N, C-alpha and C positions, 0 to 999 in steps of 0.2 A: 504494500499499499504506499503510495507516494506521500511525502510529507506535505503538510498544509503550509503554504507560504504566509509569512506575517504581512499584514497590511494595516492601514490606519484604524479600521474598525476594530480589529483584534487588539491592537495596542491600547486603544481607549478602553475596551472591555477589561483587559488585564489591569490597566492602570487604576481604573475605578474600583475594581474588586479588591486589589491589594491595599490601595489607599483607605478604603473603608475599614480594613482590618487594622491598619495603623492607627486610625482614630479611635477604635474600640479597645485597643490594647491597654491593659492596666500598667502603664509605665510610671516611673517616678514623677515625670513631668505632668502626666494626666492627674495623678493622684494629688500632686501639689496644687494644681488648679481647683480640683473639687474640694480639697480641704480649706483652701483660701476662701472659696465661695461660702462654705458652711460657717467658717469663722466670722465672715462679714455678717451673715444673717444673725448670729448670736450677738455680735457687737452692735448691730442695728437696733435690736430689741432693748438691749441694756441702755444704749445711748439715748434712745427715744424716751424711755422711762425717766432717765435723768433729766432730759429736756423738759418733760412734763413738769417735774418738780421745780425746775428753774423758772419756767414760764409762769407757772401758777403762783410763784412768789411775787412776780412783778404784776401779774394780772389775776388777782384772786377770783376764784369761781363765783363767789357771791357777788363781786362787782360785775362780772360778765353777765350774771343772771339779771341784776338790776338794770343794766343797760339794754338788755334785750327786752325787758319789760317796758322801759321807756320808749324803745323803738316801736313796740306794738302799740303804745298809746299815742305817741307823737309823730311817728312816721320817719321819713328820711333824715331830718335833722339830728336824730339820735342813732343813725345807722353807723356806728363806730366799732362794732365787733365783727371780726371775720375769721374764718379758718385759714391757717397757714401751716406750711410744712418746712419752711426755711426761716432761719433766725440768725441775727447778729448777736453773738454772745461776746461779752467783754469782761475783763477783770483788771483791777488796778494794783496788783500785788507786786509787779515788777517795778524796778527803779532804773532811771537813766544814768548816764556817766557822772552826773552831778549829785546823784543820790536822791533825786526827786521822783516821786511816784509817776509812773506813766501808764497809759491805757494800752492794753493788748486786746485786740478784737479781730474776729473773723467771721465770715459767712458760712454757715452749716446748713446744707440742704439735704433733707431726708427723701426727696423725690428720686424716682428711678434714674432720671437724667441730671440729678444734682451734681454740682461741681466737686471736683477732687482737689481743688487748690485754693478754695476760699473766695473765688471770683463770683460776685453776686450774679453776673449776667450769663455765667455758664457758656454753653456753645462750644466747648472744647471737644476735640476728637476723643479725649480720654473718657469724657462722660458718655459719649455714644458707645465707645468700645466697651465700657463697663455694662451698659444696658444690653448690648448684644451678647456679651459673654454670660451675663446673669441668666438670660432667657435663651441660652444656646440650643437646648434640646427642643424647645418649642419652635424656634426659627428653623432648625434643621428639618423638623417634621413637615414644615410647609414648603420645603424645597428651596429655602433661602440660605444665604451664606453668612452665618454669624461671625465667621473667622476673618471677614474682609479686612478689618483694620489691622489685624496681626499680620496677615498675608502682605499687606501693602505698607507695612511699617518702613519709614524712611524714604518712601517714594512720593513724588508729587501727585497732587490730585489729577485724576484722569477719569474718562467716561465710564470705564469698567468699575472703578471703585465707587463712583457716585451712584451708579445704577444699583449696586448691591446695598450701599448704605441707605439710600432712599427707600428701597424696598423694605429693609429691616425696620426702619423707623416708622414706615406706614403700617406695617403689620402690628407693631407694638403700640401704636397710637400716640406717638410723640406730638406734643403741642407746639405752639409758637414761642416767641421770645419769652413771654411771661407765663408760659404754660397754661394759658387760660382756656385753651381749647383741646386739652388732653382727653383722650378716649381710651377705651379698651383696657389693655393690660397696664399701660402707664398710669392711667387714672386709678385703676384698682390698687396698684402698688402704692401710689401716693396717698390715697385716702386712708390707709392704715396709720399714717404718720402725721395727722393734722391736729393742731391745737388752737384753742381760742386765743386771739390777741386783740388788744384794744388799740385803735388808731386807724386812720384811713390811708396813711401814706406807705410807701414801700419800706421793706424791712431795714434798708440802710440807715434810715432816720431814726430807728428805735433800737439802739443797742441795749440788749437785755443783760443786766448785771449777773455775774456768776463768780464763783471762787476760782482760784487758780487751778486747784485740783480738779474741779468740774471741767474747766476749760481743757485741760490736758486729757481728760477722758474723751471729750468730743474729738480732739485731735487724733487720738488713738483709733476711734471709730472710722474717721475719714481715711486714715492710713490703711486700715483693713479693707476699705473699699478700693483704694488704689492698688492694693496687693492682689486683688482679683484680676485687675488688668495685667499686672506684672506677671503673674503666674500663667495667665491665659496666653500671653505673648511668648513666654518660654516654651510652653507646650506646643503651640502652633509652629514655633520656629523649629522644634525638633522634628515635627512631622514634615515640614517644608523641606528640610535637609534630606530626609529619606526619600521623599517623592521626586526631588530634583535628580538624585542618583537613579531612581527607578526609571524616570523618563530617558535618561542617557542610555541605560542598559536596554530598554525595550526598543529604542530607536535603532540600536546596533543589531538586534536579532533578525535573522532572515526567516526563521521558521517559528510557528506557533508553539511547537513542542519545547523550544528553548524558553519561552515565556512561562510555560507550565512547569518546567524544571525550576525556574527561578522561584515561582510561587511555592513549590514543594520544599525547596531549601529554606524558605522563609517560614515553613510550618503552616502554609496555607494550601489546603486541598482543593484543587480545581480540576474539573473534568473537561477534557478537550472537546468531546462531542457536544457537551452542553453549551460551551462557549460558541461553537459553530452555529448551533441552532437558535441562539438567542439574539435579539437585537442589541443595539448599542447601549441600551439602558439595563440590559441583563434580563429582560423578560422573555419567556418562551413564547413567541408570537405565532409559531407555526402549529401550536396546539389548536385544533379546530375551534374550540370555544373562545380561546383568546383572540385568535385572528378574526373571527366573526365579530366579536365585540369591538375590535379595533376598527374594522371596516364600517360597522354601523355608526361609530362615532364620527366618521368622516362625512356622513350624510348631512349633519346638522349645519348647514351653511349659514343659517341666521344667527348662530351664536356669536357673541362678541369674543374678541381674542382672550379676554380674561376668563370667560366662561369656558373656553376650550382648554386653557391651561389648567384651570381648576379641575375640569373633568379628567383631564389626562393624569394629573397628580393623584386624583382619587382612584383612578383605574390602577395606576402603578402600586399604590399603597395596598389595595385590595389583593392584587396578584401576589405581591410579596408575602402578605399575610397568609395566603392560600398555600404558597410554596412551603412557608415555614411549618404550617399545619400538616402538610403532606409528609415532610421530613420527620416530624414528631410521630406521626402514625406509623411510619416505616421503621422507626427505631424500636428494636426489641426490648422488652422490659427485663430487667435483671431478676 
């Protein structure tokens, strides 16, 4: 039997299958990222409870209740209580070079896209990188690329990066500059961390007094958030290095059997016949039922492009689930 020559389609199949294994491997880098994310969640809970204590010292709950009562009675002139999830915390326990007391303050934002550096206006790539890494599994399940910032680290902005970043932000429901139009997962995340504040201006004008110890705890929480980005970058860097070598190797191979041998050496079992009869996404389209469903989906010419993409993604997820179920059924019980 003659050997099957390698071509672009087979290279893409092998690359995607092997890369998928790289991403699922329990490496030190992967575990470091997952641990950083879990640590952030714990710090977020603790820091928010501390923020509640600090904020309620400045804006007692009984005062908030009284002002809400006045608003109900007198209307907009007494509309001075609002929910917020970002705060300027400040302490005056430090001293300058002359021994005089000085104020130390910073902006702490408990929202999903909250800043990692104390900048009230946010908008940094690190903030978006964090949001994508935090909801990585949800974005991957939608066929999106939550690793785009890590993959494009150090590179200039480009259409490829912009396309994936915008798609991620749209799915997560990111709002505008002042986050007044957040929806979906971003809104749900932020709603958990809102407190009542008194005042109608932006938080920059109302620094809330705290102790130096409390301030340092808020800084530790913010560093834990930044560590999620750092550990995600380290993990994706390790995968990128592996996949770059994988691309070079696959490009040099003349026969499909060489790619199969590579996968075997990496501890990944792939079947040559199965690779040949699947399409580039790895689905067995020549199965009569699968092929029929695929052809039927082509008849819906009135669908929008987004509808077609969603239908295709749904189809692929269902087929993968079916294949996994078939594998489980075929596995003998011990």
